[in-house]
MIFIRO-628570 format. One record per residue (C-alpha): residue in one letter; residue number from 1; x, y, z. Coordinates in nm, 4 decimals, decimal comma. Layout:
! MIFIRO-628570
   rest    nr         c1         c2         c3
      A   NUM          X          Y          Z
...
//
This chain:
! MIFIRO-628570
   rest    nr         c1         c2         c3
      X     1     3,5313     1,2907     2,6079
      X     2     3,2300     1,3472     2,3795
      X     3     3,0676     1,6708     2,2667
      X     4     2,8163     1,7889     2,5264
      X     5     2,4587     1,9082     2,4799
      X     6     2,2875     2,0694     2,7770
      X     7     1,9270     2,1790     2,8184
      X     8     1,9183     2,4160     3,1144
      X     9     1,6092     2,5320     3,3035
      X    10     1,7413     2,8304     3,5004
      X    11     1,3940     2,9359     3,6180
      X    12     1,2637     2,5798     3,6632
      X    13     0,8935     2,5618     3,5683
      X    14     0,8241     2,9241     3,6619
      X    15     0,6634     3,1223     3,3821
      X    16     0,4978     3,4569     3,3124
      X    17     0,2361     3,2900     3,0912
      X    18    -0,0249     3,0232     3,1654
      X    19    -0,0517     2,8453     2,8315
      X    20    -0,3417     2,6026     2,8390
      X    21    -0,1461     2,3140     2,6855
      X    22     0,1817     2,3600     2,8777
      X    23     0,3361     2,0140     2,9092
      X    24     0,5887     2,1225     3,1730
      X    25     0,3121     2,2055     3,4192
      X    26     0,2130     1,8379     3,4259
      X    27     0,5809     1,7489     3,4686
      X    28     0,6167     1,9676     3,7774
      X    29     0,2964     1,8231     3,9251
      X    30     0,4419     1,4711     3,8950
      X    31     0,7428     1,5283     4,1191
      X    32     0,8003     1,6016     4,4867
      X    33     0,9538     1,9446     4,4231
      X    34     0,7254     2,1404     4,1925
      X    35     0,9663     2,4337     4,1483
      X    36     1,3417     2,4331     4,1966
      X    37     1,3435     2,8143     4,2102
      X    38     1,5947     3,0213     4,0180
      X    39     1,9477     2,9094     3,9370
      X    40     2,2113     3,0966     4,1349
      X    41     2,5077     3,2664     3,9694
      X    42     2,7439     3,0431     4,1683
      X    43     2,5725     2,7310     4,0333
      X    44     2,5818     2,8742     3,6818
      X    45     2,9583     2,9167     3,7032
      X    46     2,9992     2,5664     3,8448
      X    47     2,7904     2,4303     3,5575
      X    48     3,0054     2,6105     3,2998
      X    49     3,3271     2,4880     3,4628
      X    50     3,2160     2,1238     3,4764
      X    51     3,0698     2,1322     3,1249
      X    52     3,3800     2,2748     2,9591
      X    53     3,5993     2,0363     3,1560
      X    54     3,3952     1,7369     3,0340
      X    55     3,3147     1,8333     2,6753
      X    56     3,5320     1,7707     2,3732
      X    57     3,5277     1,9780     2,0514
      X    58     3,1978     2,1532     2,1184
      X    59     2,9448     2,2262     2,3913
      X    60     2,5872     2,3458     2,3487
      X    61     2,4126     2,5451     2,6195
      X    62     2,0379     2,5581     2,5449
      X    63     1,8066     2,7417     2,7838
      X    64     1,4363     2,6611     2,8278
      X    65     1,1747     2,6837     3,0973
      X    66     0,9250     2,7556     3,2220
      X    67     1,0424     3,0871     3,0884
      X    68     1,4236     3,1168     3,0974
      X    69     1,4351     3,4977     3,0686
      X    70     1,2872     3,5269     3,4202
      X    71     1,6365     3,4941     3,5692
      X    72     1,7228     3,8295     3,4107
      X    73     1,9655     3,9514     3,1471
      X    74     2,2501     3,9750     3,3984
      X    75     2,2399     3,5945     3,4326
      X    76     2,3225     3,5500     3,0651
      X    77     2,5846     3,8243     3,0680
      X    78     2,7523     3,6284     3,3473
      X    79     2,7184     3,3111     3,1378
      X    80     2,9235     3,4653     2,8553
      X    81     3,1806     3,5903     3,1041
      X    82     3,2157     3,2436     3,2604
      X    83     3,2382     3,0711     2,9225
      X    84     3,5239     3,2975     2,8158
      X    85     3,6983     3,2614     3,1517
      X    86     3,6860     2,8822     3,1752
      X    87     3,7210     2,7685     2,8123
      X    88     4,0831     2,6622     2,8495
      X    89     4,0408     2,3825     2,5885
      X    90     3,9140     2,6305     2,3281
      X    91     3,5945     2,4318     2,2791
      X    92     3,3385     2,5571     2,0274
      X    93     3,0465     2,6901     2,2320
      X    94     2,6923     2,7379     2,1038
      X    95     2,4229     2,9186     2,3024
      X    96     2,0493     2,9091     2,2373
      X    97     1,7313     3,0029     2,4205
      X    98     1,3603     2,9287     2,3833
      X    99     1,1404     3,2180     2,4968
      X   100     0,7783     3,3261     2,4980
      X   101     0,8958     3,6803     2,4217
      X   102     0,7159     3,8537     2,7088
      X   103     1,0154     4,0469     2,8454
      X   104     1,2196     4,0799     2,5262
      X   105     1,3250     4,4378     2,4571
      X   106     1,6101     4,6195     2,2830
      X   107     1,8612     4,5221     2,5530
      X   108     1,7817     4,1521     2,5260
      X   109     1,7909     4,1578     2,1471
      X   110     2,1166     4,3508     2,1356
      X   111     2,2697     4,0943     2,3731
      X   112     2,1472     3,7973     2,1668
      X   113     2,2865     3,9488     1,8475
      X   114     2,6234     4,0438     1,9959
      X   115     2,6718     3,6995     2,1510
      X   116     2,5406     3,4853     1,8627
      X   117     2,2474     3,3317     2,0470
      X   118     2,0063     3,1268     1,8390
      X   119     1,6618     3,2193     1,9687
      X   120     1,3426     3,0197     1,9411
      X   121     1,0268     3,2207     1,9995
      X   122     0,6864     3,0638     2,0539
      X   123     0,4131     3,1808     1,8183
      X   124     0,1041     2,9792     1,7253
      X   125    -0,0041     3,1935     1,4298
      X   126    -0,2038     3,5150     1,3852
      X   127    -0,3664     3,6834     1,6851
      X   128    -0,7044     3,5074     1,6707
      X   129    -0,5315     3,1672     1,6838
      X   130    -0,2303     3,2403     1,9045
      X   131    -0,4335     3,4121     2,1794
      X   132    -0,6675     3,1169     2,2331
      X   133    -0,4103     2,9079     2,4225
      X   134    -0,1059     3,1267     2,4864
      X   135    -0,2429     3,3430     2,7659
      X   136    -0,1254     3,5013     3,0908
      X   137    -0,2627     3,4511     3,4415
      X   138    -0,5494     3,6909     3,3628
      X   139    -0,6363     3,4914     3,0480
      X   140    -0,5167     3,7765     2,8249
      X   141    -0,3488     3,6834     2,4977
      X   142     0,0238     3,7311     2,4378
      X   143     0,0303     3,7851     2,0598
      X   144     0,1081     4,1589     2,0631
      X   145     0,4081     4,1211     2,2921
      X   146     0,5449     3,8304     2,0864
      X   147     0,5286     4,0382     1,7697
      X   148     0,6957     4,3307     1,9477
      X   149     0,9759     4,0957     2,0522
      X   150     1,0163     3,9753     1,6929
      X   151     1,0354     4,3382     1,5765
      X   152     1,3336     4,3928     1,8066
      X   153     1,4942     4,0702     1,6790
      X   154     1,4683     4,2055     1,3264
      X   155     1,6012     4,5433     1,4347
      X   156     1,9210     4,3898     1,5760
      X   157     1,9513     4,0991     1,3285
      X   158     1,8992     3,8303     1,5904
      X   159     1,9024     3,4769     1,4493
      X   160     1,5660     3,3264     1,5424
      X   161     1,3122     3,0627     1,4485
      X   162     0,9405     3,0269     1,5160
      X   163     0,8128     2,7415     1,7326
      X   164     0,4462     2,6481     1,6956
      X   165     0,2602     2,3914     1,9047
      X   166     0,0414     2,1694     1,6880
      X   167    -0,2816     2,1353     1,8830
      X   168    -0,6486     2,0911     1,8019
      X   169    -0,6832     2,4506     1,6842
      X   170    -0,3559     2,5079     1,4997
      X   171    -0,3831     2,1745     1,3176
      X   172    -0,7149     2,2788     1,1632
      X   173    -0,5898     2,6204     1,0518
      X   174    -0,2410     2,5388     0,9290
      X   175    -0,2914     2,7011     0,5881
      X   176    -0,3876     3,0308     0,7529
      X   177    -0,0936     3,0017     0,9928
      X   178     0,1582     2,9170     0,7206
      X   179     0,0400     3,2046     0,5013
      X   180     0,0669     3,4412     0,7976
      X   181     0,4226     3,3249     0,8674
      X   182     0,5153     3,3732     0,5013
      X   183     0,3623     3,7213     0,5008
      X   184     0,5745     3,8101     0,8051
      X   185     0,8874     3,6768     0,6338
      X   186     0,9503     3,3901     0,8771
      X   187     1,1757     3,1370     0,7040
      X   188     1,2655     2,9002     0,9888
      X   189     0,9766     2,7099     1,1439
      X   190     0,9351     2,4312     1,3976
      X   191     0,6053     2,2554     1,4601
      X   192     0,5868     2,0469     1,7780
      X   193     0,2928     1,8085     1,8343
      X   194     0,1036     1,8964     2,1497
      X   195     0,1587     1,6764     2,4537
      X   196    -0,1196     1,5706     2,6848
      X   197    -0,0378     1,5478     3,0573
      X   198     0,2058     1,2774     3,1666
      X   199     0,0550     0,9387     3,2598
      X   200    -0,2764     1,0310     3,1018
      X   201    -0,4432     0,8710     2,8010
      X   202    -0,4200     1,1261     2,5178
      X   203    -0,7030     1,3086     2,3464
      X   204    -0,9169     1,4231     2,6397
      X   205    -0,8641     1,8008     2,6352
      X   206    -0,9981     2,0804     2,4163
      X   207    -0,6444     2,1489     2,2967
      X   208    -0,5549     1,7809     2,2412
      X   209    -0,4160     1,6843     1,9020
      X   210    -0,5875     1,3753     1,7593
      X   211    -0,4349     1,1472     1,4941
      X   212    -0,7000     1,2519     1,2407
      X   213    -0,6207     1,6202     1,2853
      X   214    -0,2469     1,5554     1,2831
      X   215    -0,2835     1,3737     0,9490
      X   216    -0,4662     1,6739     0,8039
      X   217    -0,1997     1,9066     0,9438
      X   218     0,0962     1,7110     0,8019
      X   219    -0,0531     1,6649     0,4560
      X   220    -0,1702     2,0248     0,4252
      X   221     0,1547     2,1743     0,5521
      X   222     0,3595     1,9493     0,3264
      X   223     0,1649     2,0597     0,0184
      X   224     0,2282     2,4253     0,1068
      X   225     0,5968     2,3635     0,1779
      X   226     0,6480     2,1558    -0,1362
      X   227     0,4776     2,4177    -0,3565
      X   228     0,7117     2,6870    -0,2238
      X   229     1,0148     2,4675    -0,2929
      X   230     0,8986     2,4113    -0,6484
      X   231     0,8545     2,7879    -0,6908
      X   232     1,2076     2,8576    -0,5649
      X   233     1,0888     3,0115    -0,2387
      X   234     1,1863     2,7471     0,0203
      X   235     1,0933     2,7676     0,3866
      X   236     1,2810     2,5620     0,6448
      X   237     1,0479     2,3337     0,8412
      X   238     1,2542     2,1300     1,0828
      X   239     1,0565     1,8054     1,0608
      X   240     1,0482     1,7974     0,6813
      X   241     1,4144     1,9036     0,6620
      X   242     1,5035     1,6114     0,8884
      X   243     1,3112     1,3641     0,6737
      X   244     1,4889     1,4797     0,3579
      X   245     1,8231     1,4598     0,5364
      X   246     1,7502     1,1036     0,6489
      X   247     1,6627     1,0040     0,2925
      X   248     2,0007     1,1436     0,1882
      X   249     2,1696     0,9110     0,4360
      X   250     2,2295     1,1505     0,7237
      X   251     2,1274     1,0878     1,0859
      X   252     1,8261     1,2866     1,2075
      X   253     1,9079     1,6108     1,3841
      X   254     1,5992     1,5776     1,6062
      X   255     1,6350     1,3208     1,8857
      X   256     1,2680     1,2179     1,8644
      X   257     1,3299     1,0841     1,5129
      X   258     1,6234     0,8609     1,6037
      X   259     1,4226     0,5549     1,7020
      X   260     1,5942     0,5281     2,0389
      X   261     1,6379     0,7733     2,3225
      X   262     1,9715     0,9295     2,3923
      X   263     2,0668     1,0508     2,7362
      X   264     2,1332     1,4200     2,7088
      X   265     2,1484     1,6328     3,0198
      X   266     1,8558     1,8454     3,1350
      X   267     1,9704     2,0674     3,4203
      X   268     1,7077     2,2039     3,6577
      X   269     1,7554     2,5280     3,8527
      X   270     1,9102     2,3569     4,1579
      X   271     2,1482     2,1414     3,9515
      X   272     1,9269     1,8299     3,9499
      X   273     1,9875     1,6473     3,6236
      X   274     1,7560     1,4367     3,4060
      X   275     1,7888     1,2519     3,0724
      X   276     1,5111     1,4248     2,8750
      X   277     1,2971     1,7392     2,8830
      X   278     0,9814     1,5245     2,8803
      X   279     1,0904     1,3252     3,1871
      X   280     1,2117     1,5773     3,4429
      X   281     1,0542     1,3739     3,7228
      X   282     1,1893     1,2014     4,0320
      X   283     1,1774     0,8560     3,8727
      X   284     1,4363     0,9520     3,6117
      X   285     1,6683     1,1774     3,8100
      X   286     2,0327     1,1061     3,7246
      X   287     2,1915     1,3075     4,0024
      X   288     2,2986     1,6644     4,0643
      X   289     2,5861     1,8483     3,8994
      X   290     2,6939     1,9660     4,2444
      X   291     2,7501     1,6077     4,3576
      X   292     2,8032     1,3867     4,0495
      X   293     3,0167     1,4221     3,7386
      X   294     2,8693     1,4020     3,3898
      X   295     3,0413     1,0656     3,3458
      X   296     2,8818     0,9287     3,6624
      X   297     2,5370     1,0452     3,5562
      X   298     2,5757     0,9221     3,1981
      X   299     2,6733     0,5765     3,3225
      X   300     2,4151     0,5640     3,6011
      X   301     2,1509     0,2931     3,6287
      X   302     1,8730     0,5398     3,5469
      X   303     2,0459     0,6655     3,2332
      X   304     2,1039     0,3110     3,1063
      X   305     1,7463     0,2088     3,1835
      X   306     1,6076     0,5202     3,0141
      X   307     1,7841     0,4376     2,6886
      X   308     1,7215     0,0633     2,7005
      X   309     1,3457     0,0840     2,7535
      X   310     1,3112     0,3070     2,4461
      X   311     1,4523     0,0325     2,2227
      X   312     1,1333    -0,1704     2,2590
      X   313     0,9015    -0,1209     1,9634
      X   314     0,5574    -0,2559     1,8846
      X   315     0,5683    -0,5724     1,6661
      X   316     0,3579    -0,3914     1,4054
      X   317     0,6457    -0,1501     1,3476
      X   318     0,8737    -0,4247     1,2162
      X   319     0,6298    -0,4921     0,9323
      X   320     0,5778    -0,1249     0,8434
      X   321     0,7305     0,0029     0,5154
      X   322     0,7858     0,3435     0,6747
      X   323     0,9895     0,2268     0,9747
      X   324     1,3074     0,3655     0,8195
      X   325     1,1622     0,7171     0,8485
      X   326     0,9276     0,6873     1,1448
      X   327     1,1470     0,4666     1,3663
      X   328     0,8483     0,4384     1,6046
      X   329     0,8749     0,8068     1,6915
      X   330     0,9485     0,9767     2,0207
      X   331     0,8806     0,7584     2,3249
      X   332     0,6767     1,0373     2,4875
      X   333     0,4068     0,9753     2,2247
      X   334     0,4154     0,6059     2,3148
      X   335     0,2806     0,6649     2,6642
      X   336     0,1195     0,5449     2,8845
      X   337     0,3421     0,2345     2,8891
      X   338     0,2027    -0,1179     2,9177
      X   339     0,3904    -0,3636     3,1407
      X   340     0,6681    -0,1077     3,1719
      X   341     0,7217    -0,0819     2,7953
      X   342     0,6261     0,1817     2,5356
      X   343     0,3238     0,1111     2,3168
      X   344     0,2500     0,1918     1,9534
      X   345     0,2952     0,5623     1,8776
      X   346    -0,0299     0,7535     1,9307
      X   347     0,0181     0,9145     1,5886
      X   348     0,1056     0,5917     1,4055
      X   349    -0,1904     0,6218     1,1667
      X   350    -0,0972     0,9853     1,0965
      X   351     0,2578     0,8960     0,9990
      X   352     0,1456     0,6046     0,7804
      X   353    -0,0959     0,8238     0,5879
      X   354     0,1515     1,1082     0,5629
      X   355     0,4413     0,8973     0,4330
      X   356     0,2090     0,7353     0,1816
      X   357     0,0924     1,0789     0,0738
      X   358     0,4267     1,2636     0,0654
      X   359     0,6919     0,9907     0,0451
      X   360     0,7655     1,0093    -0,3285
      X   361     0,7965     1,3883    -0,3171
      X   362     1,0287     1,3697    -0,0179
      X   363     1,2457     1,1232    -0,2104
      X   364     1,2419     1,3541    -0,5119
      X   365     1,3687     1,6464    -0,3027
      X   366     1,6369     1,4266    -0,1461
      X   367     1,7548     1,3105    -0,4925
      X   368     1,7726     1,6647    -0,6253
      X   369     1,9717     1,7847    -0,3259
      X   370     2,2093     1,4871    -0,3485
      X   371     2,2693     1,5567    -0,7184
      X   372     2,3273     1,9255    -0,6497
      X   373     2,5742     1,8430    -0,3721
      X   374     2,7645     1,6004    -0,5965
      X   375     2,8237     1,8787    -0,8520
      X   376     2,9854     2,1106    -0,6016
//
């Protein structure tokens, strides 16, 4: 059996924020059951049992939402208990969680630290930028609570990274955001391009990220990142790290950079299972962990179709000198499909300009790292 990577949504799409650009809201509105409620403890144990029975060597349990902390700390304490109880094959287990930080306190942080959780926390920059889009139901900003959560992470030495959504606003102010992150001592950063609603032509909302703004964002951020590397003060930015790794001959760690979809398992709160976080809709349902095995779902017609359709690339891609790095990009940015097939990536022009602008410096970093590794 293979290693197993799970993305679990224990609170479905339920959330204690109302972020203006939330992509999962459009997901829930495109399926018959908008919310699958909260995952029960019995289902959690069944999920752990089936996962550790199926997996080989290692198993990753990643929790997202909605907001996954809404199920309560006791849920995750039970998770650890079940993992210890049912790990008869002595599989290496990794736990992670992506949170908006709204309920994080000393108890949560102490738990994350004691149980080696990798935590992603959403932060779009300083208060005047973050609070524009990341708001609660009363349209109040969430910046102060996020920073309080990060303070408790630091207090208990929680391993965490910052996740920032690249939207119309953040793309224009990336230098201010990056300098703020540096000032706060954040060394592990992820920047995720904003998604427009499913089945909708992109670029129509105030928060929408356009190719022109994404180009500016990538080039500006790269210059800042590269300057810090040259000064011996490196910051980890997941996308750039992946590009360097690919130039060194390694496979990308991020699935959206692979050039073809893989079928990992996204588990909703009732056990319904889907192949990708961006496609948790009825059309792509693989089954339910209460009724089907992982093998049955992995080999299902929907899983096969999901992977196969992603292999189609625009003819222009085959002539592009940057295909080896771009690989057409994530299929979600190649929507809406035409004739059932993905189209040219919405950010194609951004990637072309960026690779032309930064390619030689990326290769230089990859060469230096390869040489350093060969001397070890």
